[in-house]
C-alpha angles and dihedrals in degrees: 000000000000112000118244134208088257090055091054091048091051093048092048093041094233135110122275087244090060091051089051091050092052094047095044095042091215100121134042113263127180113261094238091051092047092052091049092051093047091049089053090048090054095044092050094039088231113186118206114228096245101192093045091046091050090052091051092047128048092250142010132241090263123116118187121209114191117203134170095224124358089198089064109090090220091066096033092057093049094045092049091050092049091051092050089062102044098080127080142084117334105051129093120270091036098311100305116138132190114239114206115193111207115201108208098178086220091293114144090203093053090048091057091045092054091048090053091050092048090050090053089052090051091236115206090220143355126207117194114197136197130009129319137215119280096235124131093210093053092044090054093047092046092050091052091050093049092049090052091049092050090047089056092053099263117140112225125201126181111208117192096354136095121272119268108227122231095021134101091237114130113226127209097185122190115229095237093159093054092046093050090051092051092056096050093043088054092053092045090052088057091056100260115149104159099064121166124204128208103199131192125248114319113246097035119115096229091052093049094047096048092045090049089054091051092051091049090051092055089065097038098101117113109288091018091268095146120134119273110257110270108210089199086071094058123080128174131219141139123289098268141100096259091056089053091051095046092042093053092049091051093047091051089050090053095042116018090180093062111145101181139024130198119200128206091238140351095269090055089047092057090053090050091051090053091051092050092051091048087054089055095253125138125226118252099352094068104016128013117217131202131183137186136239100032094241115194095264094053096087091048095053117110103269100017110254125253105223147142113267114222114193092237098161093043093049092046092050091049091049089053093051092048091047089054093046092244094118129042115247116250118267109287090009093274132100126179111219111206127208129225125229111239109197112201140155100292093079128059142156113301116256 
């Protein structure tokens, strides 16, 4: 027979109301009593009625984590860090919560669909990661969704994406502009003047911010005497290795005297490195290469990749704590997360 709440109460020698308080996490219970109830739940294999519990409470035990591509280490690291912080006292069933990772594939429509589904499930929290599309219509629809979620009691945290105005969503926004500028300033300081750039998809906020930083870095020499941005030296693609390979080939076709190449992220940079080698060019002796994010494989590349380290795990963990109400949001609900320049063997003085 399926165990009931009354069975758990009898096994733990407490009242059914005390069992309910432990499982719902909505009332203080002595630690010894809580442990006794949870032990009885485990022994009897008692399963809380999730939908009914969610209806009785403001929210459920569900936490949604929206990513563009879970196979991309950038998103995997953030999602893993968020999930590590969403357990603990305060939730039903002893504090355990169910993390649901929603893979949007970068689709604005799918993002809105997942938010609607999470609202229907009365999610306790939603964490949206990575950039978004630069589209007024989507921004308006997204703002409306986030306001509805907040109104239903769901905490919303944006991790690695710009703030959404007029919502209660907390934003931990990566300083992509500053990081992009650091990379290009570094190359300029080494004497590079013909610098190619393999950007991400046009129309996405992360792409625009990193490219803006690159353009700012081109004019960052003393006196602002940097070269005017040459749009022939910018190509766009998706955030994967093949785009890096194809982008590097195209940039070399446009400018055979290229001495440095900046990639939209580290995965793109590895593809660019492969293309340069296939063209008979040495890194960094002939062409310097820089990436972005400092993903785990960057230091093991040959040569190790100069990049901007974003604190992905730290930001994800903080987003998880804020989503669970275990850390206060930053002042004004917005925090700018800066990157750190990691200078390694893939960049050298221009020759």
